[in-house]
C-alpha positions as a LaTeX table, in Angstrom:
\begin{tabular}{lrrr}
\hline
Residue & $x$ (\AA) & $y$ (\AA) & $z$ (\AA) \\
\hline
Met1 & 0.00 & 0.00 & 0.00 \\
Asn2 & 1.77 & 3.09 & $-1.30$ \\
Lys3 & $-1.03$ & 5.59 & $-0.84$ \\
Glu4 & $-0.27$ & 8.46 & 1.52 \\
Val5 & $-2.80$ & 9.40 & 4.19 \\
Ala6 & $-3.10$ & 12.86 & 5.72 \\
Val7 & $-4.59$ & 12.71 & 9.21 \\
Leu8 & $-6.22$ & 16.03 & 10.07 \\
Leu9 & $-6.51$ & 16.88 & 13.77 \\
Ala10 & $-8.22$ & 20.06 & 15.00 \\
Val11 & $-7.69$ & 21.00 & 18.64 \\
Tyr12 & $-9.26$ & 23.66 & 20.83 \\
Tyr13 & $-8.39$ & 23.87 & 24.54 \\
Pro14 & $-8.23$ & 20.07 & 24.75 \\
Asn15 & $-8.29$ & 17.93 & 27.85 \\
Met16 & $-4.59$ & 17.06 & 27.84 \\
Thr17 & $-5.14$ & 13.54 & 29.16 \\
Phe18 & $-7.58$ & 12.78 & 26.37 \\
Leu19 & $-5.35$ & 14.41 & 23.75 \\
Lys20 & $-2.37$ & 12.40 & 24.96 \\
Gln21 & $-4.32$ & 9.16 & 24.47 \\
Gln22 & $-5.46$ & 10.27 & 21.02 \\
Leu23 & $-1.92$ & 11.16 & 19.96 \\
Arg24 & $-0.58$ & 7.83 & 21.20 \\
Ser25 & $-3.18$ & 5.99 & 19.17 \\
Leu26 & $-2.05$ & 7.92 & 16.08 \\
Asn27 & 1.60 & 7.24 & 16.84 \\
Asp28 & 0.85 & 3.51 & 17.13 \\
Gln29 & $-0.96$ & 3.18 & 13.79 \\
Thr30 & 0.22 & 0.14 & 11.83 \\
Tyr31 & $-0.08$ & 2.12 & 8.59 \\
Asn32 & 3.20 & 3.95 & 8.12 \\
Lys33 & 2.72 & 6.13 & 5.07 \\
Met34 & 0.83 & 8.87 & 6.86 \\
Arg35 & 1.43 & 12.42 & 8.01 \\
Ile36 & $-0.46$ & 14.15 & 10.80 \\
Tyr37 & $-1.59$ & 17.76 & 10.38 \\
Ile38 & $-2.52$ & 19.45 & 13.65 \\
Cys39 & $-4.16$ & 22.87 & 13.91 \\
Asp40 & $-4.66$ & 24.65 & 17.24 \\
Asp41 & $-7.74$ & 26.87 & 17.07 \\
Ser42 & $-7.30$ & 28.54 & 20.47 \\
Ala43 & $-5.37$ & 31.59 & 19.18 \\
Asn44 & $-3.58$ & 31.48 & 22.53 \\
Glu45 & 0.23 & 31.31 & 22.66 \\
Lys46 & 0.36 & 29.60 & 26.05 \\
Glu47 & $-2.12$ & 26.94 & 24.95 \\
Tyr48 & $-0.21$ & 26.39 & 21.72 \\
Ala49 & 3.03 & 25.91 & 23.66 \\
Ser50 & 1.40 & 23.24 & 25.86 \\
Ile51 & 0.00 & 21.42 & 22.84 \\
Ser52 & 3.32 & 21.63 & 21.01 \\
Lys53 & 5.15 & 20.10 & 23.95 \\
Leu54 & 2.69 & 17.20 & 24.20 \\
Val55 & 2.76 & 16.55 & 20.45 \\
Gln56 & 6.56 & 16.45 & 20.46 \\
Gln57 & 6.52 & 13.93 & 23.33 \\
Glu58 & 3.91 & 11.60 & 21.84 \\
Leu59 & 4.39 & 11.62 & 18.06 \\
Thr60 & 7.73 & 9.87 & 17.84 \\
Asn61 & 6.92 & 7.41 & 15.02 \\
Lys62 & 4.92 & 9.57 & 12.63 \\
Pro63 & 5.78 & 12.82 & 10.82 \\
Tyr64 & 3.58 & 15.76 & 11.68 \\
Ile65 & 2.97 & 19.43 & 10.97 \\
Leu66 & 1.71 & 21.61 & 13.81 \\
Phe67 & 0.41 & 25.14 & 13.33 \\
Ala68 & $-2.10$ & 27.55 & 14.85 \\
Asn69 & $-4.90$ & 29.79 & 13.66 \\
Ala70 & $-4.25$ & 33.50 & 14.17 \\
Gln71 & $-7.82$ & 33.79 & 15.42 \\
Asn72 & $-10.46$ & 31.33 & 16.49 \\
Leu73 & $-12.20$ & 29.95 & 13.38 \\
Gly74 & $-14.36$ & 27.23 & 14.86 \\
Ser75 & $-14.30$ & 23.52 & 14.13 \\
Thr76 & $-15.69$ & 23.52 & 10.58 \\
Lys77 & $-13.40$ & 26.25 & 9.25 \\
Thr78 & $-10.40$ & 24.73 & 11.02 \\
Phe79 & $-11.03$ & 21.38 & 9.34 \\
Glu80 & $-11.46$ & 23.23 & 6.05 \\
Arg81 & $-8.07$ & 24.85 & 6.49 \\
Leu82 & $-6.51$ & 21.49 & 7.32 \\
Thr83 & $-8.11$ & 19.97 & 4.22 \\
Gln84 & $-6.72$ & 22.74 & 2.05 \\
Leu85 & $-3.18$ & 22.25 & 3.37 \\
Ala86 & $-3.22$ & 18.44 & 3.38 \\
Gln87 & $-1.11$ & 16.53 & 0.89 \\
Gly88 & $-1.74$ & 12.88 & 0.19 \\
Asp89 & $-4.04$ & 10.46 & $-1.56$ \\
Tyr90 & $-6.51$ & 10.14 & 1.30 \\
Val91 & $-7.57$ & 12.27 & 4.25 \\
Ala92 & $-8.77$ & 11.09 & 7.66 \\
Tyr93 & $-10.34$ & 13.46 & 10.16 \\
Cys94 & $-9.46$ & 13.27 & 13.83 \\
Asp95 & $-10.96$ & 14.68 & 17.03 \\
Gln96 & $-8.96$ & 15.62 & 20.10 \\
Asp97 & $-10.47$ & 13.26 & 22.66 \\
Asp98 & $-10.98$ & 9.83 & 21.06 \\
Ile99 & $-8.77$ & 6.75 & 20.74 \\
Trp100 & $-8.15$ & 5.03 & 17.41 \\
Glu101 & $-7.62$ & 1.31 & 17.11 \\
Thr102 & $-4.06$ & 0.75 & 15.93 \\
Asp103 & $-5.14$ & $-0.75$ & 12.60 \\
Lys104 & $-7.80$ & 1.86 & 11.79 \\
Ile105 & $-6.02$ & 3.55 & 8.90 \\
Glu106 & $-4.64$ & 0.29 & 7.51 \\
Lys107 & $-8.09$ & $-1.32$ & 7.35 \\
Gln108 & $-9.65$ & 1.78 & 5.88 \\
Val109 & $-7.05$ & 2.11 & 3.13 \\
Ile110 & $-7.50$ & $-1.56$ & 2.24 \\
Thr111 & $-11.27$ & $-1.10$ & 2.13 \\
Ile112 & $-11.34$ & 2.09 & 0.09 \\
Glu113 & $-8.92$ & 0.59 & $-2.44$ \\
His114 & $-10.77$ & $-2.72$ & $-2.69$ \\
Thr115 & $-14.24$ & $-1.19$ & $-2.99$ \\
Gln116 & $-13.22$ & 1.79 & $-5.15$ \\
Ser117 & $-15.19$ & 4.04 & $-2.80$ \\
Arg118 & $-15.08$ & 7.80 & $-2.47$ \\
Leu119 & $-15.47$ & 7.57 & 1.30 \\
Val120 & $-15.30$ & 4.81 & 3.90 \\
Tyr121 & $-16.33$ & 5.02 & 7.53 \\
Ser122 & $-16.60$ & 2.62 & 10.43 \\
His123 & $-18.63$ & 1.85 & 13.50 \\
Leu124 & $-17.62$ & 3.44 & 16.81 \\
Arg125 & $-17.14$ & 1.95 & 20.26 \\
Val126 & $-18.50$ & 4.39 & 22.85 \\
Ile127 & $-16.37$ & 5.08 & 25.94 \\
Asn128 & $-16.61$ & 7.49 & 28.85 \\
Ala129 & $-14.05$ & 9.79 & 30.44 \\
Gln130 & $-12.48$ & 6.85 & 32.29 \\
Asn131 & $-12.18$ & 4.75 & 29.09 \\
Asp132 & $-14.94$ & 2.40 & 30.25 \\
Val133 & $-16.95$ & 0.95 & 27.36 \\
Ile134 & $-20.51$ & 2.27 & 27.33 \\
Ser135 & $-21.56$ & 0.54 & 24.12 \\
Glu136 & $-19.80$ & $-1.59$ & 21.54 \\
Arg137 & $-21.47$ & 0.39 & 18.77 \\
Phe138 & $-22.57$ & 3.99 & 18.61 \\
Ser139 & $-25.56$ & 2.97 & 16.48 \\
Glu140 & $-26.79$ & 0.88 & 19.43 \\
Tyr141 & $-26.22$ & 3.72 & 21.89 \\
Asn142 & $-28.06$ & 6.17 & 19.63 \\
Pro143 & $-30.87$ & 4.36 & 17.76 \\
Arg144 & $-31.39$ & 7.37 & 15.47 \\
Ile145 & $-28.16$ & 6.45 & 13.69 \\
Glu146 & $-28.78$ & 4.41 & 10.54 \\
Met147 & $-25.57$ & 3.13 & 8.99 \\
Val148 & $-25.87$ & 3.14 & 5.19 \\
Glu149 & $-23.58$ & 2.27 & 2.31 \\
Gly150 & $-23.65$ & 1.95 & $-1.45$ \\
Glu151 & $-24.26$ & 4.33 & $-4.32$ \\
Asn152 & $-26.97$ & 6.94 & $-4.93$ \\
Leu153 & $-27.11$ & 7.96 & $-1.28$ \\
Phe154 & $-27.72$ & 11.66 & $-1.86$ \\
Ser155 & $-31.38$ & 11.34 & $-0.82$ \\
Phe156 & $-30.27$ & 9.95 & 2.55 \\
Phe157 & $-27.58$ & 12.51 & 3.33 \\
Val158 & $-29.84$ & 15.39 & 2.34 \\
Arg159 & $-32.08$ & 14.39 & 5.26 \\
Arg160 & $-29.63$ & 13.11 & 7.87 \\
Asn161 & $-26.09$ & 11.95 & 8.59 \\
Cys162 & $-24.54$ & 8.72 & 9.84 \\
Val163 & $-20.85$ & 9.47 & 9.19 \\
Thr164 & $-18.92$ & 10.66 & 12.22 \\
Gly165 & $-15.83$ & 12.66 & 11.30 \\
Cys166 & $-13.36$ & 10.64 & 13.35 \\
Ser167 & $-14.50$ & 7.43 & 11.63 \\
Leu168 & $-14.08$ & 8.46 & 8.00 \\
Leu169 & $-11.33$ & 8.23 & 5.41 \\
Met170 & $-11.90$ & 9.62 & 1.94 \\
Asp171 & $-10.31$ & 10.50 & $-1.36$ \\
Ser172 & $-8.45$ & 13.76 & $-0.78$ \\
Ala173 & $-9.50$ & 15.09 & $-4.19$ \\
Val174 & $-13.16$ & 14.68 & $-3.24$ \\
Ala175 & $-12.56$ & 16.40 & 0.10 \\
Lys176 & $-10.85$ & 19.34 & $-1.59$ \\
Gln177 & $-13.70$ & 19.61 & $-4.08$ \\
Ala178 & $-16.03$ & 20.08 & $-1.11$ \\
Met179 & $-14.31$ & 23.35 & $-0.19$ \\
Pro180 & $-15.39$ & 25.81 & 0.94 \\
Phe181 & $-17.18$ & 23.87 & 3.66 \\
His182 & $-20.77$ & 24.98 & 4.15 \\
Ser183 & $-21.04$ & 27.13 & 7.28 \\
Glu184 & $-24.37$ & 25.55 & 8.30 \\
Tyr185 & $-23.08$ & 21.96 & 8.15 \\
Val186 & $-20.80$ & 20.08 & 10.50 \\
His187 & $-17.76$ & 19.09 & 8.43 \\
Asp188 & $-18.47$ & 15.34 & 8.48 \\
His189 & $-22.03$ & 15.74 & 7.20 \\
Trp190 & $-20.87$ & 18.14 & 4.49 \\
Leu191 & $-18.14$ & 15.76 & 3.33 \\
Ala192 & $-20.50$ & 12.77 & 3.29 \\
Leu193 & $-23.11$ & 14.77 & 1.39 \\
His194 & $-20.50$ & 15.81 & $-1.17$ \\
Ala195 & $-19.17$ & 12.25 & $-1.49$ \\
Ser196 & $-22.71$ & 10.96 & $-2.08$ \\
Leu197 & $-23.11$ & 13.04 & $-5.25$ \\
Ser198 & $-21.45$ & 10.25 & $-7.25$ \\
Gly199 & $-19.64$ & 7.03 & $-6.54$ \\
Lys200 & $-19.75$ & 4.73 & $-3.55$ \\
Ile201 & $-19.70$ & 5.12 & 0.23 \\
Thr202 & $-18.71$ & 2.04 & 2.23 \\
Cys203 & $-19.30$ & 1.24 & 5.89 \\
Ile204 & $-16.76$ & $-0.95$ & 7.69 \\
Lys205 & $-18.81$ & $-3.03$ & 10.09 \\
Glu206 & $-16.23$ & $-2.91$ & 12.84 \\
Ser207 & $-15.60$ & $-0.36$ & 15.58 \\
Leu208 & $-12.27$ & 1.23 & 14.64 \\
Val209 & $-12.57$ & 4.23 & 16.96 \\
Gln210 & $-13.18$ & 4.50 & 20.69 \\
Tyr211 & $-15.54$ & 7.46 & 20.62 \\
Arg212 & $-15.47$ & 9.35 & 23.89 \\
Leu213 & $-18.57$ & 10.81 & 25.48 \\
His214 & $-17.96$ & 13.16 & 28.37 \\
Gly215 & $-19.32$ & 16.34 & 29.90 \\
Asp216 & $-18.53$ & 18.57 & 26.92 \\
Asn217 & $-19.91$ & 16.38 & 24.14 \\
Gln218 & $-22.87$ & 14.42 & 25.47 \\
Ile219 & $-25.39$ & 13.36 & 22.84 \\
Gly220 & $-28.20$ & 15.27 & 24.51 \\
Ser221 & $-26.41$ & 18.55 & 23.94 \\
Thr222 & $-26.81$ & 18.18 & 20.16 \\
Arg223 & $-30.36$ & 16.83 & 20.09 \\
Leu224 & $-32.87$ & 19.49 & 19.06 \\
Tyr225 & $-30.09$ & 22.07 & 19.00 \\
Gly226 & $-31.54$ & 25.54 & 19.49 \\
Val227 & $-34.94$ & 24.16 & 20.54 \\
Glu228 & $-35.79$ & 24.79 & 24.18 \\
Asn229 & $-39.58$ & 24.63 & 23.89 \\
Ile230 & $-42.33$ & 23.89 & 21.38 \\
Glu231 & $-42.37$ & 27.50 & 20.16 \\
Asp232 & $-38.75$ & 27.14 & 19.04 \\
Tyr233 & $-39.35$ & 24.08 & 16.87 \\
Val234 & $-40.49$ & 25.76 & 13.67 \\
Pro235 & $-38.15$ & 28.80 & 13.56 \\
Asn236 & $-35.06$ & 27.17 & 15.09 \\
Lys237 & $-35.27$ & 23.73 & 13.49 \\
Leu238 & $-37.61$ & 23.44 & 10.52 \\
Val239 & $-37.18$ & 26.90 & 8.98 \\
Lys240 & $-33.41$ & 26.73 & 9.48 \\
Glu241 & $-33.32$ & 23.31 & 7.82 \\
Tyr242 & $-35.40$ & 24.60 & 4.91 \\
Asp243 & $-33.16$ & 27.62 & 4.42 \\
Lys244 & $-30.01$ & 25.50 & 4.66 \\
Leu245 & $-31.18$ & 22.99 & 2.05 \\
Ser246 & $-32.32$ & 25.78 & $-0.25$ \\
Thr247 & $-28.72$ & 26.96 & $-0.59$ \\
Leu248 & $-27.58$ & 23.58 & $-1.97$ \\
Phe249 & $-28.92$ & 24.38 & $-5.44$ \\
Asp250 & $-26.22$ & 27.03 & $-5.75$ \\
Val251 & $-23.26$ & 25.31 & $-4.08$ \\
Leu252 & $-23.46$ & 21.67 & $-5.22$ \\
Pro253 & $-23.09$ & 20.31 & $-8.78$ \\
Leu254 & $-26.45$ & 18.55 & $-8.74$ \\
Thr255 & $-27.81$ & 16.32 & $-11.48$ \\
Pro256 & $-31.43$ & 16.83 & $-12.57$ \\
Gln257 & $-32.41$ & 13.78 & $-10.51$ \\
Gln258 & $-30.65$ & 15.15 & $-7.42$ \\
Lys259 & $-32.41$ & 18.48 & $-7.87$ \\
Glu260 & $-35.71$ & 16.60 & $-7.84$ \\
Val261 & $-34.67$ & 14.86 & $-4.61$ \\
Leu262 & $-33.82$ & 18.20 & $-3.04$ \\
Glu263 & $-37.07$ & 19.79 & $-4.19$ \\
Ala264 & $-39.02$ & 16.86 & $-2.72$ \\
Glu265 & $-37.21$ & 17.23 & 0.60 \\
Leu266 & $-38.00$ & 20.95 & 0.72 \\
Lys267 & $-41.63$ & 20.16 & 0.00 \\
Ser268 & $-41.58$ & 17.66 & 2.87 \\
Ile269 & $-40.12$ & 20.22 & 5.29 \\
Gln270 & $-42.75$ & 22.76 & 4.23 \\
Ala271 & $-45.45$ & 20.17 & 4.98 \\
Arg272 & $-44.00$ & 19.72 & 8.46 \\
Ile273 & $-43.99$ & 23.50 & 8.99 \\
Asp274 & $-47.63$ & 23.67 & 7.89 \\
Trp275 & $-48.52$ & 20.87 & 10.32 \\
Phe276 & $-46.96$ & 22.69 & 13.25 \\
Lys277 & $-48.60$ & 25.97 & 12.32 \\
Lys278 & $-52.07$ & 24.50 & 11.80 \\
Pro279 & $-52.60$ & 20.80 & 12.55 \\
Ser280 & $-55.53$ & 19.45 & 10.56 \\
Ala281 & $-56.56$ & 16.44 & 8.52 \\
Ser282 & $-55.21$ & 18.03 & 5.34 \\
Thr283 & $-51.83$ & 19.04 & 6.81 \\
Tyr284 & $-51.52$ & 15.57 & 8.35 \\
Arg285 & $-52.15$ & 13.91 & 4.98 \\
Ala286 & $-49.43$ & 16.08 & 3.47 \\
Leu287 & $-46.95$ & 14.37 & 5.80 \\
Lys288 & $-47.44$ & 10.99 & 4.09 \\
Ser289 & $-44.09$ & 10.94 & 2.27 \\
Phe290 & $-42.26$ & 12.17 & 5.39 \\
Arg291 & $-43.75$ & 9.33 & 7.45 \\
Lys292 & $-42.30$ & 6.87 & 4.94 \\
Glu293 & $-38.86$ & 8.50 & 5.00 \\
Asp294 & $-38.49$ & 8.83 & 8.78 \\
Ala295 & $-41.29$ & 7.16 & 10.71 \\
Gln296 & $-39.70$ & 7.77 & 14.11 \\
Leu297 & $-39.28$ & 11.51 & 13.67 \\
Ala298 & $-42.67$ & 11.84 & 11.99 \\
Lys299 & $-44.32$ & 10.16 & 14.98 \\
Phe300 & $-42.52$ & 12.51 & 17.37 \\
Glu301 & $-43.53$ & 15.63 & 15.45 \\
Thr302 & $-47.13$ & 14.47 & 15.14 \\
Val303 & $-47.52$ & 13.68 & 18.83 \\
Val304 & $-45.59$ & 16.63 & 20.25 \\
Arg305 & $-47.70$ & 19.08 & 18.24 \\
Leu306 & $-50.96$ & 17.58 & 19.54 \\
Leu307 & $-49.86$ & 17.57 & 23.18 \\
Pro308 & $-50.74$ & 20.46 & 25.49 \\
Lys309 & $-47.89$ & 22.98 & 25.45 \\
Lys310 & $-46.84$ & 22.10 & 29.00 \\
Trp311 & $-46.42$ & 18.41 & 28.16 \\
Ala312 & $-44.79$ & 19.09 & 24.80 \\
Asn313 & $-42.14$ & 21.19 & 26.53 \\
Lys314 & $-41.53$ & 18.40 & 29.05 \\
Val315 & $-40.96$ & 15.93 & 26.20 \\
Ile316 & $-38.47$ & 18.29 & 24.56 \\
Arg317 & $-36.57$ & 18.79 & 27.82 \\
Lys318 & $-36.47$ & 15.02 & 28.34 \\
Ile319 & $-35.02$ & 14.41 & 24.88 \\
Lys320 & $-32.34$ & 17.04 & 25.43 \\
Gln321 & $-31.13$ & 15.50 & 28.71 \\
\hline
\end{tabular}
């Protein structure tokens, strides 16, 4: 295997114990033809010095490039900058607090070469702050995750995401074509959406990353983001989703069929907005296609809208815990 892999690691005021474990897992990778690009997004000289010292101590087997942003850019823009600077045949994205299995990159390179995929990703083993295993698979821990693979997956990734950044490896040319990264998308969803435009996405049915859940990145903190009560649901979730998807016509090279998929999804979101604004037999019937696409979410939105406001808000708070 002569293909070079660029591992892209974005850090921002990391827990140094977690970062040390992540760096060691990179240093111990069985795949040797790889270079690690590390960008500190803190814009703090003291923090950068601490990170630099730890990187120098831990990355003894792998070449690396360490640099810092002059100002805080945020996760998505930092990963975009890393993608722009990366050199190599493939890119792999890395978080600051996980642990990679030592053969992660090797197995992913073998898989992407064998399957001729644009992107490969794996299952995740969920661990806590003490490295105790919470679940052998993230998809079991979070039932909303549906692991998909194959071709013609644009219709799936328009609606949702199953690719976690730390689990993916992809063709660097495809990743660079995805620049600039969309400001309203998390980088992994944007990359998966772009990869789904043509070609194949493959899921490795093995947990190649120990994905850490701790106080700063609990799943509940991302559920219904921006929604604190039932009044928030339309403006902060559905309207934002509609506006975000509407921009894709201008920023993605869509085929006529993909444009039809996007138009259908926008129509579905509008039907959901209409249901929340005025629940009736006619607005419920308009949700028929949405119920087929995502029965679980459709059931939630139907029920929560019909509940008294007090109880609907309790359900939302429960989900966000």
